[in-house]
Backbone as numpy.savetxt, mean C-alpha at the origin, in Angstrom:
# Nx Ny Nz CAx CAy CAz Cx Cy Cz
-10.61 26.40 -19.07 -9.92 27.48 -18.35 -10.01 27.20 -16.85
-8.87 27.09 -16.15 -8.85 26.69 -14.76 -9.31 27.79 -13.83
-9.22 29.03 -14.19 -9.65 30.10 -13.32 -9.30 31.44 -13.93
-9.80 32.51 -13.33 -9.50 33.83 -13.85 -8.04 34.17 -13.61
-7.43 34.99 -14.50 -6.02 35.34 -14.32 -5.76 36.04 -12.99
-6.68 36.91 -12.57 -6.46 37.65 -11.33 -6.37 36.72 -10.13
-7.32 35.78 -10.04 -7.31 34.85 -8.90 -6.09 33.96 -8.94
-5.70 33.51 -10.15 -4.52 32.66 -10.25 -3.26 33.38 -9.83
-3.12 34.64 -10.26 -1.93 35.41 -9.88 -1.91 35.66 -8.38
-3.10 35.94 -7.81 -3.16 36.20 -6.36 -2.71 34.98 -5.57
-3.22 33.81 -5.95 -2.84 32.59 -5.24 -1.36 32.31 -5.41
-0.86 32.51 -6.63 0.55 32.24 -6.90 1.45 33.17 -6.10
1.10 34.46 -6.06 1.90 35.41 -5.27 1.83 35.08 -3.79
0.66 34.70 -3.32 0.55 34.29 -1.92 1.41 33.08 -1.60
1.46 32.12 -2.54 2.28 30.93 -2.34 3.76 31.29 -2.24
4.20 32.19 -3.15 5.60 32.62 -3.10 5.89 33.38 -1.81
4.93 34.17 -1.33 5.15 34.91 -0.10 5.30 33.99 1.10
4.40 33.01 1.21 4.49 32.06 2.32 5.77 31.23 2.20
6.10 30.81 0.98 7.31 30.00 0.77 8.56 30.78 1.16
8.53 32.09 0.99 9.70 32.89 1.35 9.79 33.09 2.86
8.63 33.05 3.57 8.65 33.29 5.01 8.95 32.02 5.82
8.39 30.90 5.42 8.52 29.70 6.23 9.96 29.22 6.37
10.75 29.18 5.30 12.14 28.72 5.46 13.09 29.83 5.90
12.53 30.97 6.35 13.40 32.10 6.67 14.33 31.79 7.83
13.82 31.12 8.87 14.64 30.86 10.06 15.83 29.96 9.74
15.62 28.77 9.10 16.81 27.97 8.77 17.73 28.66 7.77
17.19 29.50 6.89 18.05 30.21 5.94 18.93 31.23 6.66
18.35 31.95 7.63 19.16 32.90 8.41 20.22 32.17 9.23
19.84 31.01 9.77 20.83 30.23 10.52 21.98 29.79 9.62
21.64 29.36 8.40 22.69 28.94 7.46 23.60 30.12 7.12
23.00 31.31 6.95 23.82 32.49 6.64 24.74 32.82 7.81
24.20 32.73 9.03 25.03 33.03 10.21 26.14 31.99 10.36
25.84 30.72 10.07 26.85 29.68 10.16 27.95 29.91 9.13
27.58 30.41 7.95 28.60 30.71 6.94 29.54 31.81 7.42
29.00 32.80 8.12 29.85 33.85 8.67 30.79 33.29 9.73
30.26 32.41 10.58 31.11 31.79 11.60 32.21 30.97 10.95
31.86 30.24 9.89 32.86 29.44 9.18 33.97 30.34 8.64
33.59 31.51 8.13 34.59 32.44 7.62 35.56 32.89 8.70
35.01 33.13 9.90 35.90 33.54 10.99 36.86 32.41 11.38
36.33 31.16 11.40 37.21 30.03 11.72 38.32 29.89 10.69
37.98 30.08 9.43 39.00 30.00 8.38 40.04 31.09 8.54
39.58 32.29 8.92 40.53 33.39 9.11 41.47 33.11 10.27
40.96 32.41 11.29 41.80 32.07 12.44 42.65 30.83 12.21
42.44 30.15 11.06 43.22 28.95 10.77 42.70 27.69 11.44
41.50 27.73 12.03 40.93 26.54 12.69 40.13 25.75 11.65
40.82 24.85 10.94 40.17 24.13 9.83 39.13 23.14 10.32
39.38 22.49 11.46 38.42 21.50 11.98 37.09 22.16 12.32
37.16 23.30 13.03 35.93 24.02 13.37 35.25 24.55 12.12
36.04 24.96 11.12 35.46 25.47 9.88 34.71 24.37 9.13
35.28 23.16 9.11 34.59 22.04 8.44 33.30 21.68 9.17
33.33 21.69 10.51 32.12 21.40 11.27 31.05 22.45 11.01
31.45 23.73 10.95 30.49 24.80 10.66 29.93 24.67 9.25
30.79 24.27 8.30 30.31 24.08 6.93 29.27 22.97 6.85
29.49 21.88 7.63 28.52 20.78 7.63 27.19 21.25 8.20
27.24 22.04 9.31 26.00 22.56 9.88 25.30 23.49 8.90
26.06 24.30 8.20 25.47 25.22 7.24 24.77 24.49 6.10
25.40 23.40 5.63 24.75 22.62 4.56 23.43 22.03 5.05
23.42 21.49 6.27 22.17 20.93 6.81 21.09 22.00 6.93
21.47 23.17 7.41 20.48 24.25 7.55 19.99 24.74 6.19
20.88 24.78 5.21 20.46 25.19 3.86 19.50 24.17 3.25
19.81 22.89 3.45 18.91 21.85 2.93 17.56 21.90 3.63
17.58 22.21 4.95 16.31 22.34 5.67 15.46 23.47 5.10
16.10 24.60 4.85 15.37 25.74 4.27 14.81 25.38 2.90
15.61 24.68 2.10 15.14 24.30 0.76 13.97 23.32 0.86
14.05 22.38 1.81 12.95 21.43 1.96 11.66 22.10 2.35
11.72 23.05 3.29 10.52 23.79 3.68 9.96 24.58 2.51
10.83 25.21 1.75 10.38 26.01 0.62 9.67 25.16 -0.42
10.25 23.99 -0.74 9.61 23.10 -1.72 8.29 22.57 -1.21
8.22 22.23 0.09 6.97 21.72 0.65 5.87 22.77 0.57
6.20 24.02 0.87 5.20 25.08 0.81 4.74 25.30 -0.63
5.67 25.24 -1.57 5.30 25.42 -2.97 4.36 24.31 -3.44
4.65 23.08 -3.02 3.77 21.97 -3.40 2.39 22.16 -2.80
2.33 22.52 -1.51 1.02 22.74 -0.87 0.27 23.89 -1.53
1.00 24.94 -1.88 0.35 26.07 -2.54 -0.20 25.67 -3.91
0.54 24.83 -4.62 0.05 24.36 -5.92 -1.22 23.53 -5.75
-1.26 22.70 -4.70 -2.46 21.89 -4.46 -3.65 22.78 -4.10
-3.41 23.78 -3.27 -4.50 24.71 -2.90 -4.99 25.47 -4.13
-4.06 25.90 -4.97 -4.45 26.60 -6.19 -5.29 25.71 -7.10
-4.88 24.43 -7.21 -5.64 23.51 -8.05 -7.03 23.28 -7.48
-7.11 23.15 -6.13 -8.40 22.89 -5.50 -9.34 24.09 -5.60
-8.79 25.29 -5.65 -9.64 26.48 -5.70 -9.77 27.06 -7.11
-9.16 26.40 -8.10 -9.23 26.91 -9.47 -10.65 26.83 -10.01
-10.90 27.60 -11.04 -12.20 27.61 -11.70 -13.32 27.90 -10.70
-13.07 28.89 -9.84 -14.05 29.32 -8.83 -14.46 28.17 -7.91
-13.49 27.33 -7.53 -13.78 26.25 -6.59 -14.53 25.08 -7.18
-14.37 24.84 -8.48 -15.10 23.74 -9.12 -14.68 22.38 -8.55
-13.41 22.25 -8.20 -12.93 20.99 -7.62 -13.67 20.70 -6.32
-13.76 21.70 -5.46 -14.46 21.52 -4.18 -15.93 21.22 -4.40
-16.56 21.92 -5.34 -17.99 21.66 -5.59 -18.23 20.27 -6.16
-17.25 19.74 -6.89 -17.43 18.43 -7.52 -17.17 17.28 -6.55
-16.18 17.44 -5.67 -15.76 16.32 -4.82 -16.06 16.51 -3.33
-16.32 17.72 -2.90 -16.40 17.96 -1.45 -17.65 18.75 -1.07
-18.80 18.35 -1.59 -20.07 18.96 -1.18 -20.55 18.27 0.09
-20.52 19.00 1.21 -20.80 18.38 2.50 -22.20 17.80 2.57
-23.19 18.45 1.96 -24.55 17.93 2.06 -24.68 16.56 1.40
-23.95 16.34 0.31 -23.97 15.03 -0.35 -23.16 14.00 0.44
-22.06 14.44 1.02 -21.28 13.52 1.87 -22.10 13.06 3.06
-22.81 14.01 3.68 -23.63 13.67 4.84 -24.77 12.74 4.46
-25.33 12.94 3.29 -26.42 12.08 2.83 -25.95 10.66 2.56
-24.77 10.53 1.97 -24.29 9.21 1.54 -23.54 8.47 2.63
-23.13 9.15 3.68 -22.21 8.56 4.65 -22.73 7.25 5.24
-23.97 7.24 5.73 -24.49 6.08 6.43 -24.62 4.87 5.50
-25.20 5.06 4.33 -25.41 3.93 3.42 -24.07 3.39 2.90
-23.12 4.28 2.61 -21.82 3.84 2.12 -21.05 3.12 3.23
-21.12 3.65 4.44 -20.42 3.00 5.55 -21.00 1.62 5.84
-22.32 1.47 5.74 -22.92 0.15 5.94 -22.47 -0.83 4.85
-22.42 -0.35 3.61 -21.98 -1.22 2.52 -20.49 -1.53 2.62
-19.74 -0.68 3.30 -18.29 -0.91 3.42 -17.98 -2.17 4.22
-18.91 -2.58 5.07 -18.70 -3.82 5.81 -18.62 -5.02 4.88
-19.26 -4.93 3.72 -19.12 -6.01 2.73 -17.67 -6.09 2.27
-17.05 -4.96 2.01 -15.63 -4.94 1.62 -14.75 -5.54 2.71
-15.06 -5.19 3.95 -14.26 -5.71 5.07 -14.40 -7.23 5.18
-15.64 -7.72 5.06 -15.85 -9.17 5.16 -15.14 -9.92 4.04
-15.24 -9.40 2.83 -14.57 -10.04 1.70 -13.06 -10.03 1.90
-12.52 -8.91 2.36 -11.08 -8.81 2.56 -10.59 -9.79 3.62
-11.29 -9.84 4.74 -10.87 -10.73 5.83 -10.98 -12.20 5.41
-12.09 -12.56 4.77 -12.25 -13.93 4.31 -11.19 -14.34 3.31
-10.91 -13.47 2.35 -9.90 -13.78 1.35 -8.51 -13.86 1.97
-8.21 -12.98 2.93 -6.89 -13.00 3.55 -6.64 -14.31 4.30
-7.65 -14.81 4.99 -7.48 -16.08 5.71 -7.21 -17.22 4.72
-7.99 -17.29 3.65 -7.79 -18.35 2.66 -6.47 -18.19 1.92
-6.07 -16.96 1.65 -4.81 -16.72 0.95 -3.63 -17.19 1.78
-3.68 -16.98 3.09 -2.59 -17.43 3.95 -2.36 -18.94 3.82
-3.45 -19.69 3.76 -3.35 -21.15 3.69 -3.00 -21.60 2.28
-3.75 -21.12 1.30 -3.56 -21.57 -0.07 -2.22 -21.11 -0.62
-1.81 -19.89 -0.30 -0.52 -19.40 -0.77 0.64 -20.22 -0.21
0.53 -20.65 1.05 1.58 -21.49 1.63 1.65 -22.83 0.94
0.49 -23.41 0.63 0.48 -24.69 -0.08 1.14 -24.57 -1.45
0.83 -23.51 -2.18 1.44 -23.30 -3.50 2.96 -23.13 -3.36
3.39 -22.39 -2.34 4.83 -22.18 -2.14 5.53 -23.49 -1.84
4.93 -24.31 -1.00 5.54 -25.61 -0.67 5.59 -26.51 -1.89
4.53 -26.49 -2.70 4.55 -27.27 -3.94 5.70 -26.85 -4.83
5.96 -25.56 -4.91 7.03 -25.09 -5.78 8.42 -25.45 -5.24
8.50 -25.70 -3.95 9.80 -26.01 -3.34 10.05 -27.50 -3.18
9.11 -28.34 -3.63 9.30 -29.78 -3.48 10.54 -30.23 -4.24
11.39 -31.04 -3.60 12.66 -31.42 -4.24 12.54 -32.67 -5.11
13.54 -32.89 -5.94 13.69 -34.15 -6.65 12.77 -34.31 -7.85
12.94 -35.44 -8.51 12.14 -35.78 -9.69 10.67 -35.96 -9.33
10.41 -36.51 -8.14 9.01 -36.76 -7.75 8.22 -35.47 -7.62
8.89 -34.40 -7.20 8.18 -33.14 -7.01 8.09 -32.29 -8.25
8.73 -32.71 -9.36 8.75 -31.86 -10.55 7.37 -31.56 -11.11
6.45 -32.55 -11.25 5.12 -32.21 -11.79 4.38 -31.17 -10.93
4.48 -31.32 -9.60 3.82 -30.35 -8.73 4.50 -28.98 -8.80
5.81 -28.97 -8.99 6.49 -27.69 -9.16 6.00 -26.99 -10.42
5.85 -27.75 -11.50 5.34 -27.15 -12.74 3.94 -26.58 -12.56
3.09 -27.32 -11.85 1.73 -26.83 -11.60 1.77 -25.54 -10.79
2.61 -25.51 -9.76 2.70 -24.32 -8.92 3.23 -23.14 -9.72
4.24 -23.36 -10.54 4.79 -22.28 -11.37 3.75 -21.76 -12.35
3.01 -22.68 -12.97 1.96 -22.27 -13.90 0.87 -21.48 -13.22
0.49 -21.92 -12.02 -0.54 -21.19 -11.27 -0.09 -19.78 -10.95
1.12 -19.66 -10.39 1.62 -18.35 -9.99 1.75 -17.42 -11.20
2.32 -17.92 -12.27 2.50 -17.09 -13.46 1.16 -16.66 -14.06
0.18 -17.55 -14.04 -1.11 -17.25 -14.65 -1.88 -16.19 -13.86
-2.01 -16.41 -12.56 -2.86 -15.50 -11.79 -2.17 -14.20 -11.43
-0.85 -14.15 -11.53 -0.20 -12.84 -11.40 -0.29 -12.04 -12.68
-0.56 -12.71 -13.79 -0.63 -12.01 -15.08 -2.03 -11.49 -15.37
-3.07 -12.17 -14.85 -4.45 -11.77 -15.16 -4.89 -10.68 -14.19
-5.44 -9.57 -14.67 -5.94 -8.51 -13.76 -7.03 -9.05 -12.85
-7.08 -8.52 -11.65 -8.05 -8.99 -10.65 -9.49 -8.85 -11.14
-9.78 -7.76 -11.85 -11.16 -7.53 -12.27 -11.63 -8.60 -13.26
-10.70 -9.12 -14.07 -11.07 -10.18 -15.01 -11.35 -11.47 -14.26
-10.53 -11.78 -13.27 -10.78 -12.99 -12.47 -12.11 -12.87 -11.75
-12.40 -11.71 -11.19 -13.68 -11.50 -10.51 -14.84 -11.71 -11.47
-14.73 -11.19 -12.67 -15.82 -11.32 -13.65 -16.01 -12.77 -14.07
-14.90 -13.46 -14.35 -15.00 -14.86 -14.79 -15.55 -15.76 -13.69
-15.09 -15.55 -12.47 -15.58 -16.38 -11.36 -17.02 -16.03 -11.03
-17.32 -14.73 -11.01 -18.66 -14.31 -10.61 -19.75 -14.76 -11.55
-19.46 -14.78 -12.84 -20.49 -15.15 -13.81 -20.21 -16.50 -14.47
-18.94 -16.83 -14.66 -18.62 -18.05 -15.37 -18.97 -19.32 -14.61
-18.67 -19.34 -13.31 -18.95 -20.55 -12.54 -20.45 -20.82 -12.43
-21.24 -19.74 -12.34 -22.69 -19.92 -12.29 -23.23 -20.41 -13.63
-22.72 -19.84 -14.73 -23.16 -20.26 -16.05 -22.76 -21.71 -16.33
-21.57 -22.10 -15.86 -21.10 -23.47 -16.08 -21.77 -24.46 -15.15
-22.50 -23.95 -14.14 -23.20 -24.79 -13.17 -22.25 -25.81 -12.53
-21.10 -25.30 -12.10 -20.13 -26.15 -11.39 -20.73 -26.56 -10.06
-20.74 -27.86 -9.74 -21.32 -28.31 -8.48 -20.71 -27.60 -7.28
-21.54 -27.36 -6.26 -21.16 -26.71 -5.01 -20.91 -25.21 -5.24
-20.02 -24.90 -6.17 -19.64 -23.50 -6.39 -20.80 -22.69 -6.96
-21.63 -23.31 -7.81 -22.70 -22.56 -8.46 -23.71 -22.00 -7.48
-23.81 -22.62 -6.29 -24.79 -22.17 -5.31 -24.22 -21.19 -4.29
-22.97 -20.84 -4.43 -22.37 -19.90 -3.49 -22.95 -18.49 -3.71
-23.15 -17.75 -2.63 -23.60 -16.35 -2.79 -22.50 -15.51 -3.41
-22.86 -14.35 -3.99 -21.85 -13.52 -4.66 -20.68 -13.11 -3.77
-20.94 -12.90 -2.49 -19.84 -12.50 -1.60 -18.79 -13.60 -1.53
-19.22 -14.84 -1.45 -18.26 -15.94 -1.39 -17.54 -16.13 -2.72
-18.23 -15.88 -3.80 -17.55 -15.93 -5.10 -16.48 -14.84 -5.20
-16.77 -13.67 -4.62 -15.76 -12.61 -4.60 -14.55 -13.04 -3.77
-14.80 -13.70 -2.65 -13.70 -14.19 -1.81 -12.88 -15.21 -2.57
-13.55 -16.11 -3.29 -12.84 -17.12 -4.07 -11.97 -16.46 -5.14
-12.53 -15.49 -5.85 -11.79 -14.83 -6.93 -10.55 -14.11 -6.41
-10.70 -13.37 -5.32 -9.55 -12.67 -4.76 -8.53 -13.63 -4.17
-9.02 -14.75 -3.64 -8.09 -15.76 -3.13 -7.26 -16.35 -4.26
-7.89 -16.64 -5.37 -7.15 -17.18 -6.52 -6.08 -16.20 -6.99
-6.43 -14.93 -7.05 -5.49 -13.93 -7.55 -4.32 -13.72 -6.59
-4.64 -13.46 -5.34 -3.59 -13.07 -4.39 -2.81 -14.25 -3.84
-3.31 -15.45 -4.00 -2.50 -16.61 -3.59 -1.23 -16.70 -4.43
-1.30 -16.27 -5.70 -0.11 -16.28 -6.53 0.95 -15.33 -6.00
0.53 -14.15 -5.57 1.49 -13.19 -5.02 2.03 -13.66 -3.67
1.14 -14.12 -2.81 1.56 -14.52 -1.46 2.42 -15.78 -1.51
2.17 -16.67 -2.48 3.01 -17.86 -2.62 4.46 -17.47 -2.88
4.67 -16.45 -3.69 6.04 -16.00 -3.96 6.66 -15.34 -2.73
5.84 -14.67 -1.93 6.35 -14.09 -0.69 6.77 -15.20 0.27
5.91 -16.22 0.41 6.27 -17.37 1.24 7.56 -18.02 0.74
7.65 -18.21 -0.56 8.82 -18.89 -1.11 10.09 -18.10 -0.81
10.01 -16.78 -0.96 11.19 -15.96 -0.66 11.58 -16.08 0.81
10.59 -16.11 1.69 10.90 -16.25 3.11 11.52 -17.60 3.44
10.99 -18.67 2.84 11.52 -20.00 3.11 12.94 -20.14 2.55
13.16 -19.63 1.35 14.49 -19.75 0.74 15.52 -18.85 1.41
15.06 -17.87 2.20 16.02 -17.01 2.89 16.62 -17.67 4.13
16.05 -18.79 4.57 16.58 -19.50 5.73 17.89 -20.19 5.33
18.88 -20.07 6.18 20.20 -20.62 5.88 20.13 -22.14 5.68
20.81 -22.68 4.68 20.79 -24.14 4.46 21.22 -24.94 5.67
22.02 -24.34 6.54 22.42 -25.05 7.74 21.26 -25.44 8.63
20.16 -24.64 8.58 18.96 -24.98 9.36 18.34 -26.27 8.84
18.30 -26.40 7.50 17.80 -27.64 6.91 18.68 -28.82 7.33
20.00 -28.63 7.18 20.92 -29.73 7.48 20.84 -30.15 8.93
20.75 -29.17 9.84 20.69 -29.50 11.27 19.40 -30.26 11.59
18.28 -29.82 11.00 17.01 -30.51 11.28 17.01 -31.93 10.72
17.53 -32.09 9.50 17.55 -33.44 8.91 18.52 -34.35 9.65
19.61 -33.79 10.17 20.57 -34.61 10.92 19.98 -35.13 12.22
18.96 -34.45 12.72 18.28 -34.93 13.93 17.22 -35.98 13.62
17.08 -36.33 12.36 16.14 -37.37 11.98 14.77 -36.87 11.58
14.61 -35.55 11.44 13.32 -35.02 11.03 13.12 -35.25 9.54
11.88 -35.56 9.16 11.56 -35.73 7.75 11.51 -34.37 7.07
11.37 -34.40 5.73 11.28 -33.15 4.98 10.08 -32.33 5.45
8.93 -33.00 5.62 7.73 -32.30 6.06 7.86 -31.75 7.46
8.43 -32.53 8.38 8.62 -32.05 9.75 9.61 -30.88 9.79
10.64 -30.94 8.96 11.60 -29.84 8.92 10.92 -28.55 8.47
10.08 -28.67 7.43 9.35 -27.49 6.97 8.43 -26.96 8.07
7.66 -27.86 8.66 6.60 -27.45 9.59 7.14 -26.88 10.89
8.21 -27.46 11.43 8.67 -27.08 12.76 9.89 -26.16 12.77
10.64 -26.12 11.68 11.89 -25.34 11.68 11.87 -24.22 10.65
11.61 -24.57 9.39 11.82 -23.61 8.30 10.66 -22.62 8.18
9.43 -23.13 8.10 8.28 -22.23 7.89 8.11 -21.23 9.03
8.21 -21.63 10.31 8.06 -20.61 11.37 9.09 -19.48 11.25
10.34 -19.81 10.91 11.35 -18.76 10.76 11.07 -17.90 9.52
10.68 -18.56 8.43 10.40 -17.81 7.21 9.23 -16.87 7.34
8.18 -17.30 8.05 6.98 -16.47 8.20 7.30 -15.19 8.95
8.15 -15.28 9.97 8.52 -14.06 10.71 9.20 -13.05 9.80
9.92 -13.51 8.80 10.64 -12.60 7.92 9.74 -11.96 6.87
8.62 -12.57 6.58 7.80 -12.09 5.46 6.58 -11.31 5.92
6.46 -11.04 7.22 5.26 -10.33 7.68 5.10 -8.97 7.00
6.14 -8.12 6.90 5.93 -6.81 6.22 5.47 -6.93 4.77
6.16 -7.72 3.90 5.64 -7.82 2.53 4.28 -8.49 2.46
3.99 -9.38 3.40 2.69 -10.03 3.42 1.60 -9.01 3.71
1.84 -8.12 4.65 0.86 -7.08 4.95 0.68 -6.12 3.78
1.76 -5.87 3.04 1.62 -5.03 1.84 0.69 -5.67 0.82
0.81 -6.98 0.64 -0.10 -7.68 -0.28 -1.54 -7.60 0.22
-1.72 -7.69 1.53 -3.08 -7.62 2.07 -3.67 -6.23 1.91
-2.84 -5.21 1.98 -3.34 -3.85 1.71 -3.84 -3.76 0.27
-3.07 -4.34 -0.66 -3.52 -4.37 -2.05 -4.81 -5.15 -2.22
-4.94 -6.25 -1.48 -6.17 -7.04 -1.56 -7.36 -6.23 -1.06
-7.18 -5.52 0.04 -8.28 -4.71 0.57 -8.73 -3.67 -0.46
-7.79 -3.06 -1.14 -8.17 -2.06 -2.14 -8.90 -2.71 -3.32
-8.51 -3.93 -3.67 -9.16 -4.60 -4.79 -10.57 -5.05 -4.48
-10.97 -5.02 -3.20 -12.37 -5.34 -2.90 -13.31 -4.29 -3.50
-12.78 -3.13 -3.87 -13.63 -2.13 -4.53 -14.05 -2.57 -5.93
-13.46 -3.66 -6.43 -13.80 -4.15 -7.77 -14.93 -5.17 -7.76
-15.36 -5.62 -6.58 -16.32 -6.72 -6.54 -17.69 -6.31 -7.03
-17.92 -5.01 -7.23 -19.19 -4.57 -7.79 -19.43 -5.11 -9.19
-18.34 -5.51 -9.89 -18.49 -6.06 -11.23 -19.23 -7.40 -11.20
-19.27 -8.03 -10.02 -19.97 -9.30 -9.87 -21.41 -9.12 -9.42
-21.83 -7.89 -9.22 -23.18 -7.64 -8.76 -23.30 -7.50 -7.26
-22.17 -7.47 -6.55 -22.17 -7.30 -5.10 -22.28 -5.80 -4.79
-23.18 -5.46 -3.88 -23.33 -4.05 -3.50 -22.36 -3.74 -2.39
-21.17 -3.32 -2.80 -20.17 -2.92 -1.82 -20.20 -1.40 -1.67
-19.22 -0.86 -0.96 -19.22 0.58 -0.69 -19.09 1.39 -1.97
-18.21 0.96 -2.87 -18.00 1.72 -4.10 -19.25 1.69 -4.97
-19.89 0.53 -5.05 -21.13 0.44 -5.84 -22.21 1.35 -5.26
-22.36 1.32 -3.93 -23.35 2.17 -3.28 -23.04 3.65 -3.51
-21.75 4.00 -3.43 -21.37 5.40 -3.66 -21.66 5.82 -5.09
-21.41 4.93 -6.05 -21.69 5.27 -7.45 -23.18 5.47 -7.68
-23.99 4.65 -7.03 -25.44 4.81 -7.16 -25.89 6.16 -6.60
-25.36 6.51 -5.43 -25.72 7.79 -4.82 -25.22 8.95 -5.67
-23.98 8.82 -6.17 -23.41 9.89 -6.99 -24.21 10.10 -8.27
-24.71 9.01 -8.85 -25.52 9.16 -10.07 -26.86 9.82 -9.79
-27.35 9.70 -8.55 -28.63 10.34 -8.21 -28.48 11.84 -7.96
-27.34 12.23 -7.38 -27.15 13.65 -7.04 -26.27 14.37 -8.06
-25.77 13.64 -9.06 -24.91 14.22 -10.10 -23.69 14.92 -9.49
-23.07 14.23 -8.52 -21.91 14.78 -7.84 -21.07 13.61 -7.32
-19.75 13.80 -7.29 -18.85 12.72 -6.91 -18.46 12.73 -5.43
-19.08 13.58 -4.66 -18.76 13.64 -3.23 -19.00 12.30 -2.51
-20.06 11.53 -2.83 -20.21 10.23 -2.17 -19.05 9.28 -2.40
-18.40 9.38 -3.56 -17.25 8.50 -3.82 -16.08 8.86 -2.91
-15.98 10.13 -2.52 -14.94 10.54 -1.59 -15.12 9.84 -0.25
-16.35 9.55 0.12 -16.59 8.82 1.37 -15.92 7.46 1.33
-16.04 6.76 0.19 -15.39 5.46 0.05 -13.87 5.61 0.15
-13.33 6.62 -0.52 -11.89 6.84 -0.47 -11.42 7.07 0.97
-12.18 7.85 1.72 -11.81 8.13 3.11 -11.85 6.85 3.94
-12.84 6.01 3.73 -12.94 4.76 4.49 -11.76 3.84 4.20
-11.37 3.75 2.94 -10.21 2.92 2.61 -8.93 3.50 3.22
-8.82 4.82 3.21 -7.64 5.46 3.82 -7.59 5.16 5.32
-8.76 5.22 5.97 -8.82 5.01 7.42 -8.34 3.61 7.80
-8.68 2.59 7.02 -8.25 1.24 7.38 -6.88 0.88 6.82
-6.40 1.63 5.84 -5.13 1.28 5.20 -3.93 1.96 5.85
-4.06 3.23 6.20 -2.90 3.95 6.73 -2.37 3.33 8.02
-3.21 2.93 8.99 -2.64 2.27 10.18 -1.86 1.01 9.83
-2.33 0.24 8.85 -1.59 -0.95 8.45 -0.26 -0.58 7.80
-0.27 0.46 6.98 0.97 0.90 6.34 2.00 1.34 7.37
1.55 2.08 8.38 2.48 2.51 9.43 2.95 1.31 10.26
2.09 0.32 10.44 2.50 -0.90 11.16 3.57 -1.64 10.37
3.43 -1.68 9.05 4.46 -2.30 8.21 5.78 -1.55 8.35
5.73 -0.22 8.33 6.95 0.56 8.52 7.61 0.26 9.86
6.78 0.10 10.87 7.33 -0.20 12.20 8.00 -1.57 12.23
7.38 -2.55 11.58 7.99 -3.88 11.53 9.30 -3.85 10.75
9.33 -3.13 9.64 10.56 -3.03 8.86 11.67 -2.36 9.67
11.32 -1.30 10.41 12.32 -0.63 11.23 12.85 -1.56 12.32
11.96 -2.37 12.89 12.40 -3.31 13.93 13.34 -4.36 13.36
13.03 -4.84 12.14 13.91 -5.83 11.52 15.27 -5.21 11.20
15.27 -3.94 10.78 16.54 -3.27 10.51 17.37 -3.11 11.78
16.70 -2.80 12.89 17.44 -2.68 14.15 18.02 -4.01 14.59
17.25 -5.09 14.37 17.78 -6.41 14.72 18.99 -6.77 13.87
18.95 -6.34 12.61 20.07 -6.64 11.72 21.24 -5.68 11.90
21.07 -4.68 12.77 22.15 -3.73 13.02 22.27 -2.65 11.99
21.20 -2.44 11.19 21.24 -1.39 10.17 20.45 -0.19 10.67
20.87 1.03 10.31 20.11 2.21 10.73 18.77 2.26 10.01
17.71 2.61 10.73 16.37 2.67 10.15 16.09 4.03 9.54
């Protein structure tokens, strides 16, 4: 039972009351515009009547948007306060958040280090895989097959499975050099293997988006295939793929919360330990907030880059 009927009805009625008040101004404007449109029609001014009708539709849609937004917010508030505030007591106990904040924030640096290390390696390894897949002719066919197999395999396997296999399998197999790596580096290796498959396809899309005339012009100047890629094609392609590349990196940062499966004490692992001690999930909310803090600025930066590319292409953003 989510809450008592009386409290639920009270919240629901309050939501309807606020929803009726907030869109009142645009609704009144739409009503007044409809009256003006009627007068224009009576006077035979069809152009002014059509303009008034367009304004009225915009004002009506604005009122509807405000009303729906308030209803959604009211539903969220009702859910959060249902069952005598059980949601708040379970996820938002300030004393537990305050207790866990320092230890979780310190452990969060492990997530940041893993994310940054993996992103640097992914940029290099993903580009190599993309170039292998684009190698021309019969000579490049075996390498193209290897690149295709790599991309298909690691995009199909969930990240947590790769982390588990790398974290425990390489040590059990006693692979030289790799077996002595600390768990943090094994986590970086696992995420690099996974996300290089995604980033390789992003690189490939960027390279293939370059007009064939750029290839022809570079080769006509006597540049080799490698020089053409390095000095002409790849620099142009990379500029085009920055937004999708950042989206992949946001996904990589979130997947660092899975490295606890390898025995690494990251922020999520530390929060789970604290939550199990206090029998409350408020410490896990600290981890969620930290990920939001580092992710939202990047997401807005991606939106800004996309808008800039649209302006360059002459499309409305």
